[in-house]
C-alpha positions in Angstrom: 11.9 -1.0 -2.2 11.5 -4.8 -1.7 12.8 -8.0 -2.8 10.7 -11.1 -3.8 9.8 -11.6 0.0 6.8 -10.4 1.2 8.0 -7.4 3.5 7.2 -3.7 4.2 8.7 -1.1 6.5 6.3 -0.2 10.1 6.7 2.9 12.2 8.7 2.4 15.0 5.5 3.1 17.4 4.3 -0.2 16.0 7.0 -2.5 17.4 5.8 -5.0 19.8 2.4 -4.1 18.6 -0.5 -6.5 18.3 -0.5 -5.7 14.6 3.1 -6.4 13.9 3.5 -9.3 15.8 0.3 -11.2 14.3 2.1 -10.1 10.8 4.9 -11.4 11.8 3.5 -15.2 12.9 1.8 -14.4 9.0 5.3 -14.8 7.9 5.8 -11.1 6.4 9.3 -9.6 6.9 9.0 -6.0 9.0 11.6 -3.4 8.9 11.1 -0.1 11.5 11.4 2.9 10.8 10.8 6.7 11.6 7.6 7.4 8.9 6.2 10.3 7.5 2.7 9.6 7.4 1.2 6.2 7.6 2.2 3.4 10.3 2.8 0.8 7.9 4.3 1.4 4.1 3.6 -1.5 1.6 4.7 -0.3 -1.1 6.6 2.6 -2.7 2.6 4.8 -3.6 0.7 2.7 -1.1 0.5 2.6 2.9 -1.7 2.2 5.7 -2.7 4.6 8.8 -4.0 2.2 11.7 -6.9 4.1 13.9 -8.4 2.4 17.0 -12.1 3.7 17.3 -11.0 6.2 20.1 -8.0 8.0 18.2 -10.2 8.3 15.6 -12.8 10.2 17.6 -10.0 12.0 18.2 -8.7 12.9 15.5 -12.4 14.5 14.0 -12.8 16.4 17.3 -9.2 18.7 17.5 -9.9 18.0 13.3 -6.4 16.4 12.8 -7.9 14.0 10.4 -8.4 16.2 7.7 -4.7 18.2 8.0 -3.7 14.8 8.2 -5.5 13.5 4.9 -4.0 16.3 2.9 -0.2 15.4 3.4 -1.4 11.4 3.6 -2.6 12.6 -0.1 0.3 13.5 -1.1 3.2 11.6 -0.3 0.9 8.2 -1.9 -1.0 7.9 -4.5 -2.6 5.1 -3.0 -3.2 5.7 1.2 -5.6 4.1 3.3 -7.1 4.2 6.3 -7.6 1.4 9.2 -10.7 2.1 11.5 -10.3 -0.8 14.0 -13.0 -1.6 16.5 -17.0 -1.7 15.7 -17.8 0.6 18.7 -17.3 4.3 16.6 -20.9 5.6 18.0 -21.0 4.2 21.6 -18.5 7.6 22.2 -19.8 10.9 23.8 -17.2 12.5 22.2 -18.8 13.6 18.3 -21.8 12.6 17.6 -22.8 10.0 15.0 -23.8 12.3 12.5 -20.4 14.2 12.5 -18.9 10.4 12.4 -20.6 9.9 9.1 -19.7 13.5 7.6 -15.9 12.5 8.2 -16.0 9.2 6.5 -18.0 10.3 3.5 -15.2 13.1 3.3 -12.5 11.3 3.7 -13.6 8.9 1.4 -16.3 10.0 -1.3 -14.7 13.8 -1.7 -11.2 12.7 -1.5 -10.9 8.9 -3.0 -9.1 7.4 -0.2 -10.5 3.9 1.6 -11.5 2.9 4.8 -11.9 -0.2 5.9 -13.8 -1.2 9.3 -11.8 -4.3 11.0 -12.8 -6.0 14.4 -9.5 -5.9 16.2 -5.2 -5.7 16.0 -6.0 -9.4 14.9 -8.3 -8.5 12.1 -6.4 -5.4 11.1 -2.9 -7.8 10.4 -4.6 -10.0 8.4 -6.2 -7.0 6.0 -2.6 -5.6 5.9 -1.4 -8.9 4.7 -3.1 -9.3 1.8 -3.3 -6.0 1.4 0.9 -6.5 1.3 0.2 -9.4 -1.0 -1.7 -7.6 -3.9 0.0 -4.5 -4.1 3.2 -6.1 -3.8 2.7 -9.2 -6.3 -0.4 -8.3 -7.9 -2.0 -12.0 -6.2 -5.4 -13.1 -4.2 -3.9 -15.9 -1.9 -4.4 -18.8 0.4 -1.4 -18.2 2.3 -1.8 -23.1 2.4 -2.8 -23.3 -0.9 0.5 -21.1 -2.7 3.0 -23.1 -0.7 1.8 -26.0 -1.4 1.3 -25.8 -5.5 4.0 -22.8 -5.9 1.5 -21.2 -7.8 3.5 -17.9 -8.3 7.6 -18.7 -8.9 9.9 -16.6 -7.0 11.2 -15.4 -10.1 7.8 -13.9 -11.6 7.7 -12.6 -8.2 11.5 -11.1 -8.0 11.1 -9.3 -12.0 7.7 -7.7 -11.0 9.3 -6.5 -7.3 12.0 -4.9 -9.3 9.7 -3.3 -12.5 7.2 -2.6 -10.0 10.0 -0.2 -8.2 10.1 1.9 -11.2 8.6 5.9 -11.0 5.0 5.7 -11.3 5.1 2.1 -12.0 2.1 -0.2 -9.6 1.7 -4.3 -9.5 -0.7 -3.7 -12.4 1.0 -2.0 -15.1 4.1 -4.0 -13.7 2.4 -7.1 -15.0 1.1 -5.1 -18.3 5.2 -4.1 -19.0 6.0 -7.7 -18.8 3.2 -9.0 -20.3 4.3 -7.1 -23.3 7.9 -6.7 -23.4 8.6 -10.3 -21.8 11.8 -9.9 -20.2 13.9 -7.0 -17.4 16.1 -6.6 -21.1 12.6 -6.1 -22.8 11.3 -3.7 -20.3 14.1 -1.4 -20.0 15.0 -1.4 -23.7 11.8 -0.4 -24.7 11.4 3.0 -26.9 9.1 6.3 -25.4 6.5 5.3 -27.9 6.8 1.8 -26.7 6.2 2.0 -23.6 2.9 4.2 -24.1 1.8 1.4 -25.8 1.1 -0.3 -22.2 -1.9 0.6 -21.1 -1.4 2.7 -18.5 1.5 4.8 -19.0 1.3 7.6 -20.5 3.4 9.7 -22.0 4.5 11.7 -18.9 4.7 8.2 -17.0 6.6 6.7 -20.2 9.7 10.2 -19.4 9.4 9.8 -15.7 10.6 6.2 -16.6 12.9 6.8 -19.0 14.3 9.8 -17.3 14.8 7.4 -14.0 16.5 4.8 -16.4 19.7 7.5 -17.8 20.0 8.2 -14.2 23.7 7.5 -13.5 25.2 6.4 -10.5 26.8 8.3 -8.7 
């Protein structure tokens, strides 16, 4: 889905918004689309739904957060929410107990992370960091990385290709490349070879092999 450069797909309603503008100043490539779920699609498995505090409170009141959560988890294996603004308890619509209950329901019972950001710029910084880690598995300082050239474009390109395989995230992609060394080694791996990689079970191995055997038409 994504090439070696850091990129994401954003919902069209985020176009020209403060978060998208700040992401662009950070050098992130953005494509816009009418997304079925989420506001920022970071990888094939990871998506971010951004809500300001008012929208989050309203979603609790009309219960849409709970309906959305089901579809969000069904669509992505790594969904997460960013709630923007630090004034959740200043509203008069929903009391603090309901707010805490909703957050606990999302995070504890459904295992979906919630990040609280201060403002659109802070949200963008989080999304940029998450994009970098999800797509390339890196914890980074943009200035230091550019100066040191620590991670080559070739390495990022290899990761990107392997991550495009079904149910393969950054961690598994890195494990596959570490074990098989090259893309040719990944493609030629047998079912037994794939299962020997940490994080790849029989079903995931079969899914990968089935994908590699697909005929282009």
